[in-house]
C-alpha positions in Angstrom: 84.3 143.3 240.0 83.3 147.0 238.4 83.6 149.6 240.6 80.7 152.0 239.9 81.3 155.5 238.0 80.6 157.9 240.3 77.6 160.1 238.9 78.7 163.4 237.1 76.2 166.9 237.7 76.8 170.0 235.6 78.1 171.8 239.1 78.1 175.2 237.3 74.3 175.3 238.7 75.8 176.3 241.6 75.5 180.0 241.4 79.7 180.8 242.2 80.8 178.1 240.3 82.0 178.4 237.4 83.4 176.1 234.7 87.5 175.9 236.7 86.0 176.1 240.0 84.0 172.4 238.9 87.2 170.9 237.1 88.6 171.9 240.6 86.1 170.8 242.4 85.5 167.2 239.7 89.4 166.4 240.5 88.8 166.8 243.9 86.4 163.7 243.4 83.7 165.7 243.6 81.5 164.4 241.1 78.1 165.5 241.9 75.8 167.7 243.8 75.6 165.5 246.4 79.0 164.9 247.1 79.0 169.1 247.1 76.0 169.0 249.6 78.0 167.1 252.1 80.8 169.6 252.7 81.5 171.9 255.1 82.9 175.2 253.1 85.5 175.4 254.6 86.1 172.2 253.0 85.3 173.8 249.5 88.0 177.3 250.4 91.5 174.2 251.2 90.0 172.8 247.4 89.7 176.5 245.6 92.9 177.3 247.5 94.8 173.9 246.5 93.9 175.2 242.8 94.9 178.2 243.0 91.5 179.5 242.6 89.1 181.5 245.4 85.6 182.1 245.8 83.8 182.0 249.0 81.8 178.5 248.5 79.5 179.1 252.0 76.1 178.6 250.2 77.5 176.4 247.7 77.1 172.8 250.6 72.8 174.9 250.6 72.4 175.6 246.9 73.9 172.0 246.3 71.7 170.7 248.6 68.5 171.9 247.4 70.2 170.8 243.3 70.5 166.9 244.0 67.1 166.8 245.7 65.9 167.9 242.8 64.0 171.3 244.1 65.9 173.6 241.2 62.8 175.8 241.6 63.5 176.5 245.5 67.4 176.4 244.3 66.3 179.5 241.9 64.0 181.7 245.0 67.6 181.0 246.8 69.8 182.1 244.2 67.7 185.2 242.9 68.9 186.1 246.8 72.2 185.6 246.7 74.9 188.4 244.9 78.0 186.0 243.1 77.3 183.1 245.9 76.9 184.9 249.0 74.1 185.7 250.7 73.1 189.7 250.1 
């Protein structure tokens, strides 16, 4: 029986995530918006720390939830209020 390949989505859509962080998240098994939305920020922080990266993931699950639901307009509106991925 074949194990289905995980759906991989572009995590850099999330404000505050660049290619390096996206790679670290994927290496930790976070492949798509739903995976990211399910993680508490402190768990994301641990993944980043283990990869030698630092960022503030406080808003990432919220952003990822909107992206997972396909609410790109709401996501854009939220991102417009963020500064570097953080609430202003």
